[in-house]
N, C-alpha and C positions, 0 to 999 in steps of 0.2 A: 586402722582399728576396726573397721566393719568386717574385715577379713578374719581378724582374730577373734571378734565375737563369734561368728558364724561356725569357726572351727571348733568352738566349745560345745561339746555333747549336750551339756546341760542347758545352752541357750536354744539348741534345737528342740528340747523337750518342752520349751514353753509354747503357749498358744501363739504362733506365727503371726496370725493375723491382726492382733492387738498392735503389733508394730508395724507389719507391712502395709497396712491400709489406714494408717493413723491420719494421713492427710487428704487421701483420695478415696472417695467412696466406691465400693464395686459397681454400683450403677452407672458412675461416671466412665469407669473403665469399659463397661458394655458399651455405651454410647460411642465413645471413642472407638473401639473395635468395629461397631456397626458402620461408623463413617468412613473408616479405613476400608472395610470390605466393600462399601458402596463403590468407592473410588476404583478399586481393582476390579470389581464387577463390571463397571463402565468401560475400563480398559479392554477387558475380555471381549466386549461385544463390538467395540469400534477400532481398536489400535491393531489387534493382532488377527484381523481376517484377511484370507487370502482375497486378490482383486476379483475373482471370479463368483465369490460367494456373496449371496444376498441376505442382508440382516433380517429382511423381513420374512425370509423362509426359515428363521430359526427362533425358537421360543427360549428365553432365558428367564430363570426364575430362582429366587433364593427361597428355600422351604425348610419346615420342620416336620419331623415325623415321629409320632409317639412309639416308644418302644418298651417292652417289658424290661424289669429291672433284673440284671443278670444274677444268675443263682448264688454266684460267690459273694455278692454284696450282702452285708449283714443288715438285712430288712428290718424295720422297727426299731432302729437306732438312729441317733443324729448323724452319724456318719453316712447313712442311706440317703439323707436329704440332699438336694442339689444346693451347692454353695453360692450359685449365681442367679437362678431362677426361683426366688423364694416362694412365688405363688404357685408353683408347679405341684400337681398331685403327687403324694408322697408314693403311690404304688406305680408309677411310671416315669420313665425318662424320655428324652428326645435326643434325637440326631439331627443336626443342622447341616446344611449343604447347599450346593447349587447345581440346578439342572438345566442341561441344554438339549432341546429337541430340535432335531432336523425333520421339518413337516414333511418334506418330500420323501425322506428315506423311510420315516415312520408309516406313512400312509402306504407305501410300497410293501413294507414288512408285514402289515396288517392285512393287506390284500393277499399276499402270498401265505399267510396262515390260514386265512378262510377258504383258499382254494386248494389247500394241502400241497402247494408248491414250494420249491426252496425260496428262501429268502436271500435277498442281495445284502443284508445287513446283518453283522455279527450280533451275538447277544449284547444287551446293553453294557456298556463300560462303566465300571464302578472304580473310582479313583480314590486311594488311600494315602494320605499325606505322611511324612516323615515326622520323627520326633521333633515336638515343640513347634510344629507348623500347622497348618489349616488348609481347607479345601480350596482357597483362593491362591494358594501356592502355584495352582496349575492355571492362572488367569492368562498367561501367554499361550497356552495350548488348548483351551475350550473349543474356540471357533474352528481352527485348523483340524482338529480331531473330529469335528463334527461332519467334516467332508465324507468321512467313512462310517462314522457311528450313528445311527438313528436316534439313540438315546445315550445320554452321558449323565452320570451323576458323580460329582466331587463331594466328599462327606468331611465334616469336622468329626473324627473319631470321637467316642466317648471319653469325656475327661478333657477335650481340647475345644478350642475355638467357642462357638456359641451352642454347643451340644451341652447335655447336662454335665455339671461336674461335682458328682459326690466324691467324698473323702476316700482316698484310695485304702481303705481298711477292709481286707477280704478275708473270707472264711479259708483255712488251710494254709494261709500265708504267715502273717505276724503272730497269729493266735495259736500256732501249732507248738503245743508244749511236750512233744514226745522226744525222748532222749535217742531213741534208736535211729542209727542212720544219719546222725547230725551233719557229718561232714563227707565230702565227696572222697572216694578212695584214692590211694595214692597211685594205683595202677590206671587211673582215668576213668574208672566207672563212676556214674551219677548215683547219688544217693537218693533214696526214696523221698526224703525230706524236700531236697532240691527240686525233684521232679514235681512234687505237690505244688511247692510255690510256684514253679514257672507255668504249671496248668493252670493254676488260679489266676494268675496275671494275665495268661492268653485268653482265658474265659471271659475275663471282664469285657474285652473287645469282641471277640469271636461271637459270643451269644448276643451282643448288642447288635452287630452287623447281621446276624441270622434272623433276629427279630425284625429288623429294618426290611430286610428282602422279603421276609413273609407279609409285612404289611402292604409292599408294593406289588405283591404277587408275581415275583419274577423268577420264573423256573430257572433259568440259566445266567450266569453273569460272565463277562469277560473282565476278570479281576486283576488290577493292576495296583500295585503299592510301592511307595518309594521308601527306601532306607527302613526305619522301623515299620511303616507300612507295608513294607514287602515281607519282613519276618512274619506279621500278623496275617498276612494274606496266605502263606504257607500253611499257618496254623488253621485258618478257616478251611483251606482246601482238603487238609487232613481229615477234618471233622464232617465237612459237608461237601465231599467230591462230586455228588450228583448234581450239585448246582453251579459248578464251575466248569465253563466251556473251555477256556483257556487261561492260564495263569502267567502274569507278566510282571517280572521282579525288577524294579528299577533302582538300581545300585543298592541292593538288599543288605541290610546288616546281619551279622550272624551265620554267614554261609560256612566259612571254613572253620576246621578244629585249630584250637590252639596248640602250638607245638613248642617244645623246649627253646628251639631257635628263636621263636617271637621274644621270649624273655631275654635272651643273650643279645638280640638286636637292641632292646632298649638300653641295656647296661653298656653298650659300646657307643652310645650317642653322647654329645657334648654334655657337660655338667648341667647348663642351664635347661636344657631340654629335659634331663633326668629328673632335675629338681621340679619343674613344672608338672611331670608325670607323677611323681610321688606326692605332690600337693593333690593332685587331681584323684588319685587313688584314695588318700585320706578322706577327702571330702566324699568321695563316692561311697566309702565305707560307713560314713556316718549319716548316709540317706540324703545328702545335700544334692540337690538337683540344679542344672543351669537356672531353672525359673526360681527356685528358692533363693539361690544367692543374688540373682538380679533383684528380688523383692526386698532384700537386705540392705540394698544400697540407696542412697539419696537419689532423687530423681535425675539431677544433673549427670551423675556417674552411671547410672543404669541405662539411661537414654543413650549417652554417649558411647557405651558399649555396644548397643544394638546398632546404632548409625554406623560405628566402626565396622562392625561385622558385615553388614550389607555392603559397605564400601569396599572392603578387603576381599570379600568372598565373592561378589557379584559384579566383577567390572562391566560384564556386558550390559547392566543396566546403567546406561550413561545419562539419561533423561533425569534431571533433579526431581521433577514432580513424581515421576514414577518411583524414584528411589525413596523419596519421602513417604509416600503412602504405604509401600512395601515395608519400610522400617517401622512404621507406626503400627501396621498390622501384626508384624512379629512382636513388637514391643507390649502392645496391650494384651495379646494373646498369653504371653509370658507373665504379665503383671496381675492377671486374675488369679483367684484362688487356685492353688495347684491340686491337680486330680490324676489324670493320666500320666502325666509325667512321673510319678512315682513307680511306675512298672519298671523303670531303668535297672535299679538294683536287682529286682527279682527275675529279671531276663537275662541280663548281660553282666558280663566281668568288666572290671575297671579298664580292660584293654579293648573293649568293643566286642569281644567274643562272646557268642551265645552261650549260655550255661548248658543247652542242649542243642548242639549245632545242626543247621538246617541240611549240610551236606549228608548227614545220617538219615535224615527224614524225607527229603524230597523223592529219592529213589523207590519209597514205599507208598507214595500216594497212589490210591486207585481211582477208578473212573468208569463210567459207563461207556466210554469211547472204546471200541476194540482195538484201536491202535495205540490207546494209552494217551495220557494228558501231555499236552504240549505245554511246556514251560520255558519262556523267554526271559533271559536275563541280560539287562541293558546297561552299560557302564559309561561313564564319561572318560575322555582321554586322559584327563588329568585327575582322575577319581581317587581320593584316598581310601576308598572302600576296596578291599582286596578283590580284584578280579579274577585272580587265579582260584577263588572259591567256585566261581562259575565254570572255568574249564574243568576243575576237578569233579563238580558235580555231573557234568556232561560224561566225563570219563566214567564214572561210577555207573550212572544210568545206562550208558552204552554197554558196559560189561555185564550189567544185570540183564539187559535186554537179549543179549547173546544167549545167556543162560536160560533165560525164560523160553525164547524161541527153540532152543534145543530140547527143553523139556516138553514143550508142547508138541514138538516132532515125534517125541517118544510116546506121548498120550495118543495121538493120531494113529501111530503104528499098532498101539496096543488095542485100540478101538477097532482097527481093521481085523486084527487077529481074532478078537471076540466076536466080531460080526459073521467072520468066515465061518467059526465054530458054531454060531446060532443058526447059520445059514443051513449047515449040515445037518443040525438036530431039528431044525424047524422048516424043512423045504416047503415052499409055497405058502408060509403064514402071512407074508406080506407086511411082517414087523420090521421096520428099519431101525438100526441103531443110531442114537443121537449123541452129540457131543453135548454134555450137561455143563460145559465150563460156565461159571456165573460171571457177572461184572466184577465180582471180588478177586478174579483171577485175571484182572487185566495187566498187560505189560507195564513194566516200569515207565516213567515219563521219558518223552523225547526233549531233549535240552539244546536250546540255541542261545549262543552267546553274541551280543552285539556291541560295538563301540560307537559311541557318538563323538565325532571329532570337536575340537574347541570347546570343550565342555568338562566341568569338574564334578563333585558330587551332586550339585544341584543342576543337574543336566537339563532339566524341564525349563529352566530360566536362562542358562548360559547359552543353548543353541537350541531354542525352541523348535525351529523348523526341522532340523534332523532328528530331534527327539520325536517329533509328531510322526515322521517317516518311520522311525523304528518302532513305534507302538502300533501304527497301522499295519507295517509288515509283520509283526508279531500276531496280529489278529487276521492275517491272511489276506491282506489288501494290497500287496505289493504291485499287482497288475494295474491297479487304478490309480497309482501315485502319478502326478503330473510329471512329464519328462524333466522339467527344470527344477525339480524338488531335490535337494540334497539327501544322499542316501547314508546309512550307517554302513559299517563294515561288519561283516560276520566273520566269527572265529570258531575254529573246532580244535578239540585236541588231536593229537597224532593218529589215535586209534580211529577217530571218526574220519580223518582226512584220508585213511587208506581204504575206508568203505565206499561201496559204489552207491548208496542209494540214501544216506542219512540226512545230508543237508537239506535245506529248504530252498536252496537255489542251485545253480549249476556248479560244477567244480571249480570254475574259473571265478566265481563270485564269493568264494570263502578263503580265508587265510589260515594258516596254521599257527602253531604255538610260538615259532620263532618270531612270525610277524606279529603276533599279540605282544610278545614281549616289548617289540620295536614300538608298538602303536601307543601302549598304556604307559604314561610316564609316572615314575615313582614307584613301580612295582620291581622289587630287588630279587625275587627268586620265584622259581616254580616250586610247587609242593613236592614234586618227585626229584629235587635235588638238582635240577639242572643249573649249569653254570651261567654266569654272566656273558651276553653276547660279546664276542670279541670286538674291540674297538668302541664299544659304548661306554661313555662316561656317565656313571651313576652317582658320583659324589655330590653329596648334599641333598639327593632326592628324598632318601628315606627320613632326613631330618626335617624337611619341609613338609613331607607328609604327616608325620606326627604333629609338628607345628600347628599345621592346620586344623587337625583333628581336636587338638586341645584348645585351640581358639574357638 
């Protein structure tokens, strides 16, 4: 009966909080969330440290940062007020998070800065969680990553966790009344209305992150985002490339473009899977999020759903106490008033494809690095996210880099010709011709794709040691990894495999596309139409993949 009620659009038009919070006050939800966060915080400090790490050398802190209200929020209305921190000032929000400082590395970095020498520590690592998660989803990783990073910040993005939670009622989103370009074109072109909605939803998060960065006066970030956090990390890097030293995408959503084959694959699945997908698509079209659905259920059912999710999706967490606290953290996060979760329908389609795919955006990110931005994409071996998107993004960027290098060679030759002409005309003038190329003409990014063994979409929890190694390698710390630490596998597209200098490692350290297909379980195709590997039985894998996604 609860499902039938929530499927009714008129039910969703009601004030949901009169029903959702009739038995438990928001303040009680906050306290329960804080308690679960505290327990995971203690796990981060004590249970997941390497034997050689000294806890006294690390400073752990839960903190809140005041930020400006994003420009897309309707200021001066009830929607702009935070739904959980009622006593907060109306003109500011806050981002909550956890900070880890490696005192030794931080002091060395400060000394290097004061003496104008190179630092041994990369730019501070900023971790952005995935959809409906929070900063402490990285509790298994913080201490291990601090072996390489002097400063780590894991944030509750705006609208999640203990960060401010305004209603997701944005300018140029639901209030756009224009009739022109209402629908996307049949030829795949994106309408202006869709672009405005996507840009508005992205700005909600991107502007809040930039305000946070300004408050902490961090000129450069090593920006790493998981799933939806990966998607939003790309959006941030597009707008503020000068502040991103490296971009690390952890099983990011929204990379590949949707193709006609994707729809046909759904239609070929068993009836019960197709029925589940159609139900999900209908809920999605009505603005129902996983959180709003949970909040419509009685406590026993909603809590059982979350606990069952933890049990099914995270078998690597075998400790009952750890599983209990993580389940409570996820549950209370979802049960607090909805905010950031409503970005789902603005950014993605029901099939988890981006309305504006990242595969078309990543190649155009500019940087002040003369060699282009390094982008690392890390997937789990059993990831339901489409790893072929990473391979195709690498292929696209590689081809664009080849075109860019060719154009730069032509420019250099033209400059030489002009210089020779000027030299003939102005002999002895002492005026040298200069290349006026600006940072806006930086080459396309260099893409690296990594696979973490024995891991699914939640790879930072499934195999935290190899995940840590992958992230440290992505930040340039491969040489500093302990010999006993497990390493991820690096994959390259065929074009890169044939090149001589593109890989971050030696030739024998990388695996081609055929090897990637054998490594990643659940991937049924390459985007360029490659056939199934002979002798590999993929029966049931696609069904399992979609079933996991819907659950």
